[in-house]
C-alpha positions as CSV (number, residue, x, y, z in Angstrom):
1,M,23.2,141.0,93.4
2,R,23.5,144.6,94.5
3,T,27.0,145.9,95.0
4,R,28.7,149.2,94.6
5,V,29.5,148.5,91.0
6,T,26.1,147.7,90.0
7,E,24.8,150.9,91.8
8,M,27.5,153.2,90.2
9,L,27.4,151.8,86.8
10,G,23.5,151.2,86.6
11,I,24.0,147.6,85.6
12,K,22.0,144.5,86.9
13,H,25.0,142.1,87.4
14,P,28.4,143.0,88.8
15,I,30.0,141.7,85.6
16,V,32.2,143.9,83.3
17,Q,33.6,142.9,80.0
18,G,37.2,143.9,79.7
19,G,38.5,146.3,76.8
20,M,40.1,144.1,74.3
21,Q,42.1,144.9,71.1
22,W,40.3,143.7,67.9
23,V,37.5,142.1,70.2
24,G,35.8,145.0,72.0
25,V,33.2,146.0,69.1
26,A,29.7,146.8,69.2
27,E,28.4,143.6,68.8
28,L,30.1,142.1,71.9
29,A,29.8,145.2,74.0
30,A,25.8,145.3,73.2
31,A,25.3,141.5,74.0
32,V,27.2,141.8,77.5
33,S,25.2,145.0,78.4
34,N,21.8,143.6,77.1
35,A,22.7,140.5,79.4
36,G,22.9,142.8,82.4
37,G,26.7,143.2,82.4
38,L,28.8,146.2,81.3
39,G,29.9,145.8,77.8
40,I,33.1,147.8,76.6
41,I,34.0,149.2,73.1
42,T,37.8,149.2,72.7
43,G,38.5,152.6,71.4
44,L,41.7,151.9,69.7
45,T,40.4,148.8,67.7
46,Q,38.7,151.7,65.7
47,P,41.3,153.0,63.2
48,T,40.2,156.7,63.8
49,P,38.4,158.7,66.4
50,E,35.6,159.3,63.6
51,D,35.3,155.3,63.3
52,L,35.0,155.2,67.1
53,L,32.1,157.7,67.0
54,K,30.4,155.5,64.5
55,E,31.1,152.4,66.4
56,I,29.4,153.9,69.6
57,A,26.6,154.9,67.5
58,R,26.2,151.3,66.3
59,C,26.3,150.0,69.8
60,R,23.6,152.4,70.8
61,D,21.4,150.9,68.1
62,M,21.9,147.5,69.7
63,T,21.2,148.3,73.3
64,D,19.7,150.8,75.4
65,K,21.6,149.6,78.5
66,P,24.9,151.3,79.9
67,F,28.1,150.4,78.0
68,A,31.6,151.9,78.3
69,V,34.6,152.6,76.0
70,N,38.0,151.5,76.8
71,L,41.1,154.0,76.3
72,T,44.5,152.1,76.6
73,I,47.4,154.5,76.9
74,L,50.6,152.3,75.8
75,P,53.7,152.7,73.8
76,T,52.9,151.7,70.2
77,I,54.8,151.1,67.2
78,K,52.6,153.7,65.4
79,P,51.9,157.0,67.3
80,V,48.2,157.3,68.6
81,P,46.3,160.6,68.9
82,Y,45.1,159.8,72.4
83,E,43.7,163.3,72.9
84,L,41.5,163.0,69.8
85,Y,40.2,159.7,71.0
86,A,39.4,161.2,74.4
87,N,37.7,164.1,73.0
88,T,35.6,161.8,70.8
89,I,34.5,159.7,73.8
90,V,33.4,162.9,75.6
91,A,31.6,164.1,72.4
92,S,29.8,160.9,72.2
93,G,27.9,161.1,75.4
94,V,29.3,157.9,76.7
95,K,29.2,158.0,80.7
96,I,31.6,155.1,81.5
97,V,35.3,154.9,80.5
98,E,37.9,152.2,81.2
99,T,41.4,153.4,81.1
100,A,44.5,151.2,81.1
101,G,48.2,151.4,80.8
102,R,49.9,154.7,81.7
103,N,48.5,157.3,84.0
104,P,45.2,158.6,82.9
105,E,45.3,161.9,84.9
106,P,45.8,164.3,81.9
107,Y,42.5,163.1,80.6
108,L,40.4,163.0,84.0
109,P,39.4,166.8,83.9
110,M,37.6,166.4,80.6
111,F,36.0,163.2,81.5
112,K,35.0,164.6,84.9
113,A,33.6,167.6,83.3
114,A,31.3,165.4,81.1
115,G,30.0,163.4,84.1
116,I,31.9,160.2,83.1
117,K,32.8,157.5,85.6
118,V,36.4,156.3,85.1
119,I,37.4,152.8,85.7
120,H,41.2,152.3,85.7
121,K,43.0,149.0,85.4
122,C,45.8,148.4,87.9
123,T,48.2,145.6,88.4
124,S,49.4,146.7,91.9
125,I,48.0,148.2,95.1
126,R,50.4,151.1,94.8
127,H,48.9,152.0,91.3
128,A,45.3,151.4,92.5
129,L,45.8,153.9,95.4
130,K,47.4,156.3,93.0
131,A,44.3,156.0,90.8
132,E,42.0,156.7,93.6
133,K,44.1,159.7,94.8
134,I,43.9,161.3,91.2
135,G,40.2,160.9,91.2
136,C,39.3,157.7,89.4
137,D,35.9,156.5,90.6
138,M,36.8,152.7,90.3
139,V,39.7,150.3,89.7
140,S,40.0,147.1,88.1
141,V,42.7,145.0,90.0
142,D,44.5,142.7,87.7
143,G,46.3,139.7,89.2
144,F,49.3,137.9,87.6
145,E,46.8,135.3,86.0
146,C,45.4,138.0,83.6
147,A,45.9,138.2,79.9
148,G,47.6,141.1,78.4
149,H,49.9,143.2,80.7
150,P,50.1,141.8,84.2
151,G,52.8,144.3,85.4
152,E,56.2,143.2,86.8
153,D,55.4,142.3,90.3
154,D,53.9,138.8,89.7
155,V,51.3,139.0,92.4
156,T,48.1,136.9,92.3
157,N,44.7,137.9,93.1
158,M,44.6,135.8,96.2
159,I,46.9,138.5,97.6
160,L,45.9,141.6,95.6
161,L,42.2,141.5,96.3
162,P,42.4,141.4,100.0
163,L,44.9,143.9,100.1
164,A,42.7,146.2,97.8
165,A,39.8,145.6,100.2
166,R,42.0,146.8,103.2
167,R,43.3,149.9,101.6
168,L,40.9,151.3,99.0
169,K,38.0,153.4,99.7
170,I,36.5,153.3,96.1
171,P,35.0,150.3,94.6
172,F,37.0,147.9,92.7
173,L,36.7,144.9,90.3
174,A,38.6,141.7,90.4
175,S,40.2,140.8,87.1
176,G,42.3,137.9,85.9
177,G,41.8,134.2,86.3
178,I,38.0,134.6,86.5
179,G,35.5,132.8,84.2
180,D,32.7,131.1,86.2
181,G,30.5,131.5,89.4
182,R,33.2,130.2,91.6
183,G,35.3,133.1,90.6
184,L,32.6,135.7,91.0
185,A,31.7,134.5,94.7
186,A,35.5,134.2,95.6
187,A,36.0,137.9,94.2
188,L,33.0,139.1,96.4
189,A,34.3,137.2,99.4
190,M,37.8,138.8,99.1
191,G,36.2,142.3,99.0
192,A,35.9,143.1,95.4
193,D,32.5,144.7,94.2
194,G,32.5,142.8,90.8
195,I,34.6,141.0,88.2
196,N,36.1,142.1,85.0
197,M,36.4,139.3,82.5
198,G,38.4,139.4,79.1
199,T,39.5,136.0,78.0
200,R,36.3,134.4,78.8
201,F,34.1,136.9,76.8
202,M,36.5,136.0,74.0
203,V,35.2,132.6,74.0
204,T,31.4,133.5,73.5
205,Q,29.3,133.4,70.3
206,E,29.2,137.2,69.9
207,A,32.8,137.7,70.0
208,P,34.3,138.7,66.6
209,I,36.9,135.8,66.6
210,H,37.3,132.9,64.1
211,Q,35.8,129.6,65.3
212,K,39.1,127.9,65.2
213,V,40.6,130.5,67.6
214,K,37.8,129.9,70.2
215,Q,37.9,126.1,69.9
216,R,41.6,126.1,70.5
217,M,41.0,128.1,73.8
218,V,38.3,125.6,74.8
219,D,40.8,122.9,74.2
220,A,43.5,124.5,76.1
221,S,44.8,124.0,79.6
222,E,45.9,126.5,82.3
223,L,49.4,125.8,81.0
224,D,48.8,127.1,77.5
225,T,49.7,130.7,78.1
226,A,53.2,132.3,77.8
227,L,54.9,135.5,79.1
228,I,56.7,137.4,76.6
229,Y,58.5,140.9,76.7
230,R,59.8,139.9,80.0
231,S,63.4,141.0,79.1
232,L,61.8,144.5,78.1
233,R,60.1,144.8,81.4
234,N,56.8,145.0,79.5
235,T,55.6,141.6,80.3
236,A,52.5,140.4,78.4
237,R,50.5,137.2,78.7
238,V,49.5,135.6,75.4
239,F,48.4,132.3,74.2
240,K,51.1,129.8,73.8
241,N,51.6,129.1,70.1
242,S,54.8,128.9,67.8
243,V,55.1,132.6,67.5
244,A,55.1,133.0,71.2
245,E,57.7,130.3,71.5
246,K,59.7,132.1,69.0
247,V,59.5,135.5,70.8
248,M,60.6,133.7,74.0
249,E,63.6,132.1,72.3
250,I,64.8,135.3,71.1
251,E,64.4,136.9,74.4
252,A,66.4,134.0,76.0
253,R,69.5,134.8,74.0
254,D,72.6,136.3,75.7
255,G,72.6,140.2,75.8
256,P,69.8,142.7,75.9
257,T,66.8,142.1,73.6
258,N,66.3,144.5,70.7
259,F,62.7,145.0,70.0
260,E,63.3,145.3,66.3
261,D,64.1,141.4,66.4
262,L,60.5,140.9,67.7
263,K,58.6,143.6,65.8
264,N,57.6,141.5,62.8
265,L,56.5,138.5,64.9
266,V,54.2,140.5,67.4
267,A,52.7,143.1,64.9
268,G,49.1,143.8,65.9
269,V,47.9,143.6,62.3
270,K,48.9,139.8,62.4
271,G,46.8,139.2,65.5
272,R,43.9,140.9,63.8
273,E,44.2,138.7,60.8
274,L,44.5,135.6,63.1
275,F,41.2,136.4,64.4
276,S,39.6,136.9,61.2
277,D,41.0,133.8,59.4
278,G,41.7,131.4,62.0
279,D,45.5,130.7,61.4
280,L,46.6,130.0,64.7
281,D,50.2,130.6,64.1
282,K,50.0,133.9,62.1
283,G,50.6,136.1,65.1
284,I,50.1,136.4,69.0
285,W,46.9,137.1,70.9
286,S,46.3,137.9,74.6
287,A,45.0,135.1,76.7
288,G,44.7,134.5,80.4
289,M,45.4,131.4,82.6
290,V,41.5,131.2,82.7
291,V,41.7,129.2,79.5
292,G,41.9,126.1,81.7
293,L,38.4,126.8,83.0
294,I,36.8,127.3,79.6
295,D,35.1,124.3,78.2
296,D,32.3,125.8,75.9
297,I,31.2,128.7,73.7
298,P,28.1,130.1,75.1
299,S,26.2,133.3,74.2
300,C,27.0,136.3,76.5
301,E,23.4,136.0,77.9
302,E,24.1,132.3,78.8
303,L,27.3,132.8,80.2
304,I,26.3,135.8,82.3
305,T,23.3,134.1,83.7
306,R,25.2,130.8,84.5
307,I,27.9,132.7,86.4
308,V,25.3,134.7,88.5
309,R,23.4,131.5,89.3
310,E,26.5,129.7,90.2
311,A,27.7,132.4,92.4
312,E,24.3,132.7,94.2
313,E,24.0,129.1,94.9
314,I,27.6,129.0,96.3
315,I,26.7,132.1,98.5
316,K,23.3,131.0,99.6
317,F,23.8,127.2,100.1
318,R,27.4,126.0,100.2
319,L,28.7,128.8,102.5
320,Q,25.4,128.9,104.5
321,Q,25.6,125.4,105.2
322,M,29.2,125.6,106.6
323,L,28.0,128.3,109.0
324,A,25.0,126.2,110.1
């Protein structure tokens, strides 16, 4: 498959691994890139900019294919030196960056000067158009189905993707609810130039996540996610466990929600420990509705090959037969 995404990023298949906290490390990013997709190292998973530089070097030792670094700009409990992380990405020589969260415009001049392609994640068409206007090279359009922060509009990809195809001039990825070849074929049919998958890549052999967590996601249905922080207008989709249910219970109380009442439940360190030790009720973790489509734990190579094969068969045979 040749699309504007494969041409711009220099990859074989139009499949991008989303940046994921605690998950986007060198081993996973290299495995995705070696399989023909675009792997992404999550910048803030590394505790310091110096650690990020070392992680990028580790990834280069594992692949000679293109890979990217994610820089997510969000409010955090502990202040983050975003400028230092951005400078580190430039100094590393990486040529593709995925930005998410707040407006990346302050960092675009340094990225552009270094010849870096910028992919910005957006949860609405208005934000995608803004990203195009300020000079982003590509956007990832995140539907309501997605893991992490889907925004506050609650619009699904069945609407967002055709709108993006109508209104955007730059290439765009479909993100949210995609985990197989049907999703890739559908995304391309709706005008996207490729797909971005986060949750699906979490359930692969190379993902740095405890086997118990992966298996729980295999066993899950499409109903096993929860929306938290809705009362704070900072909605996040996470896997539905006892901690997520406790958060929703607190948010449902009369009166405004005080984040201090949630802080200990949702601390990022607990999510990191959950991925490490497999205690499914230690904290929260991001997961999309696509868990309902996940029923195995393949290698990244097996997953990408299967998705591309399925999509090609749908495009070549099923759709062609309908026309015939």
